[in-house]
C-alpha positions as CSV (number, residue, x, y, z in Angstrom):
1,M,-41.6,-27.5,-55.6
2,I,-43.1,-25.2,-52.9
3,I,-43.0,-21.5,-53.2
4,I,-43.6,-19.4,-50.2
5,N,-44.6,-15.8,-50.8
6,M,-44.0,-13.6,-47.8
7,K,-44.6,-10.0,-47.7
8,F,-43.4,-7.7,-44.9
9,K,-44.7,-4.3,-44.3
10,I,-42.5,-1.9,-42.4
11,N,-44.3,1.1,-41.1
12,K,-41.7,2.4,-38.6
13,K,-40.0,5.6,-39.5
14,I,-36.3,5.4,-39.4
15,E,-34.8,8.1,-37.3
16,P,-31.1,9.0,-37.1
17,I,-29.5,7.5,-34.0
18,K,-28.7,10.1,-31.4
19,K,-25.8,9.2,-29.2
20,K,-26.1,9.9,-25.5
21,R,-23.1,11.9,-24.4
22,K,-23.8,12.0,-20.7
23,W,-20.8,9.7,-19.9
24,L,-18.3,11.5,-22.0
25,P,-16.9,13.8,-19.4
26,T,-16.5,10.8,-17.0
27,K,-14.6,8.8,-19.7
28,I,-12.3,11.8,-20.4
29,A,-11.6,12.2,-16.7
30,L,-10.9,8.5,-16.4
31,I,-8.5,8.6,-19.4
32,L,-6.7,11.6,-18.0
33,L,-6.4,9.9,-14.6
34,L,-5.0,6.8,-16.2
35,L,-2.4,8.9,-18.1
36,A,-1.4,10.7,-14.9
37,L,-1.0,7.4,-13.0
38,S,1.0,6.0,-15.9
39,A,3.3,9.0,-16.0
40,Y,3.7,8.8,-12.2
41,G,4.5,5.1,-12.4
42,I,7.1,5.7,-15.2
43,K,8.7,8.5,-13.1
44,Q,8.8,6.2,-10.1
45,F,10.4,3.4,-12.1
46,I,13.0,5.7,-13.5
47,N,13.9,7.1,-10.1
48,Q,14.2,3.6,-8.6
49,H,16.3,2.0,-11.2
50,E,19.9,2.8,-11.9
51,F,20.7,4.1,-15.4
52,R,24.4,4.3,-16.0
53,T,25.4,7.7,-17.2
54,P,28.9,9.2,-17.6
55,V,30.2,10.7,-14.4
56,V,29.8,14.5,-14.3
57,F,31.4,16.6,-11.6
58,Q,28.3,18.4,-10.6
59,N,29.8,19.9,-7.4
60,P,33.4,20.5,-7.9
61,V,35.5,20.7,-4.7
62,P,37.5,24.0,-4.2
63,L,41.2,23.3,-4.7
64,K,42.0,24.2,-1.1
65,E,39.6,21.4,0.1
66,M,41.1,18.6,-2.0
67,K,43.2,16.0,-0.3
68,L,46.4,14.8,-1.9
69,L,47.1,11.0,-2.3
70,N,50.8,11.7,-2.6
71,P,52.6,14.7,-1.2
72,V,53.3,17.5,-3.6
73,G,56.8,17.1,-5.1
74,T,56.6,13.3,-5.5
75,A,56.6,11.8,-9.0
76,S,52.9,11.3,-9.2
77,A,50.8,13.7,-7.1
78,E,47.1,12.7,-7.5
79,M,44.1,14.5,-6.1
80,I,41.0,12.7,-4.8
81,V,37.7,13.9,-6.1
82,I,35.1,11.2,-5.7
83,P,31.6,12.0,-6.9
84,N,28.7,9.7,-6.5
85,P,28.8,7.6,-9.7
86,Y,25.3,6.4,-9.3
87,N,21.8,7.9,-9.6
88,E,21.5,9.4,-6.1
89,K,18.0,8.1,-5.7
90,S,18.8,4.5,-6.7
91,P,19.7,1.9,-4.1
92,K,23.3,1.9,-5.1
93,G,23.5,5.7,-5.0
94,I,22.1,5.9,-1.5
95,A,24.3,3.0,-0.3
96,W,27.3,4.8,-1.8
97,V,26.5,8.0,0.2
98,I,25.8,6.0,3.5
99,N,28.9,3.9,3.0
100,K,31.1,6.9,2.3
101,D,29.9,8.6,5.5
102,M,30.1,5.6,7.7
103,F,33.2,3.7,6.5
104,G,34.9,5.8,3.8
105,V,35.1,5.1,0.0
106,Q,37.8,2.5,0.5
107,H,35.2,0.0,1.6
108,W,32.7,0.7,-1.3
109,G,33.9,-2.2,-3.4
110,A,33.4,-4.7,-0.6
111,L,29.9,-3.4,0.2
112,E,28.9,-3.4,-3.5
113,E,30.1,-7.0,-3.9
114,L,28.4,-8.1,-0.6
115,I,25.0,-6.7,-1.6
116,T,25.4,-8.0,-5.1
117,R,26.0,-11.6,-3.7
118,E,23.2,-11.3,-1.2
119,S,20.4,-9.7,-3.3
120,H,21.7,-8.5,-6.6
121,W,20.5,-5.0,-5.5
122,N,16.9,-6.1,-5.5
123,P,15.1,-4.6,-2.5
124,Y,12.3,-7.1,-2.9
125,A,14.7,-10.2,-2.8
126,I,13.5,-13.0,-0.6
127,N,15.6,-16.2,-0.1
128,S,13.5,-19.1,-1.0
129,S,15.1,-21.4,1.7
130,S,15.9,-19.2,4.6
131,R,13.2,-16.4,4.0
132,A,15.9,-13.7,4.5
133,C,14.8,-10.5,2.8
134,G,15.8,-7.2,1.4
135,L,19.1,-5.8,0.0
136,G,21.1,-7.0,3.1
137,Q,19.0,-10.3,3.5
138,A,17.9,-9.7,7.1
139,L,17.0,-12.9,8.8
140,P,14.3,-13.0,10.1
141,C,12.9,-10.4,7.8
142,S,11.1,-8.7,10.7
143,K,14.5,-7.8,12.3
144,M,14.9,-5.1,9.7
145,K,11.6,-3.2,10.6
146,C,11.4,-1.9,7.0
147,E,9.0,-2.3,4.1
148,L,10.5,-4.1,1.2
149,W,9.9,-1.1,-1.0
150,N,11.8,1.2,1.4
151,Y,15.4,0.5,0.3
152,E,16.8,3.6,2.1
153,C,15.6,2.1,5.4
154,Q,17.0,-1.3,4.3
155,L,20.4,0.2,3.6
156,D,20.5,2.0,6.9
157,W,19.8,-1.3,8.7
158,T,22.3,-3.3,6.5
159,L,25.1,-0.9,7.1
160,S,24.4,-0.6,10.8
161,Y,24.3,-4.4,11.0
162,I,27.7,-4.6,9.2
163,Q,29.2,-1.9,11.5
164,N,28.0,-3.5,14.7
165,R,29.0,-7.0,13.8
166,Y,32.0,-6.7,11.6
167,G,33.3,-3.1,11.9
168,N,33.2,-2.5,8.1
169,P,32.0,-4.0,4.8
170,T,35.6,-5.3,4.0
171,E,35.6,-7.5,7.1
172,A,32.0,-8.5,6.4
173,L,32.9,-9.6,2.9
174,N,36.0,-11.5,4.2
175,F,33.6,-13.4,6.6
176,H,31.2,-14.0,3.7
177,D,34.2,-15.4,1.6
178,L,34.7,-18.0,4.4
179,K,31.2,-18.9,5.4
180,N,29.1,-17.9,2.4
181,W,26.9,-15.8,4.7
182,Y,27.5,-12.8,6.9
């Protein structure tokens, strides 16, 4: 049996470790910057995505400006008051306003169905086979002259295209029903 006798002598004084704090302000600034960017990103996400909420009549129309569907005195006189049912900053909200101004609300259902079929309201949609892009599926994509993130520009282009080629969204949808493209 072998026994090894080892002795160690430690002469160093043990001093308390002092943390250097010269990077602390930089770390705090970086954390605050990341928090601000996160908050901004969340705000952008909320503004760009549609969140269904109950319709609230925010800007009631004065009674003298309301149009009547049926003349007064008939069995069912109904008044038209059509607020924008979507978040006004969402693609659908912007499309609703542009469509109402260009074609009238009677064509909204057709436009909504057409864009749903083409891109499912995704401004970043790119067709894998044809390479058409955007909400209205412009082909070629360069025809639209818009960035994919700019859905307001895409909607202006899409509704102008529909107006120039078909006259209104209902006729464009009728063509799409026959050909599966528009």
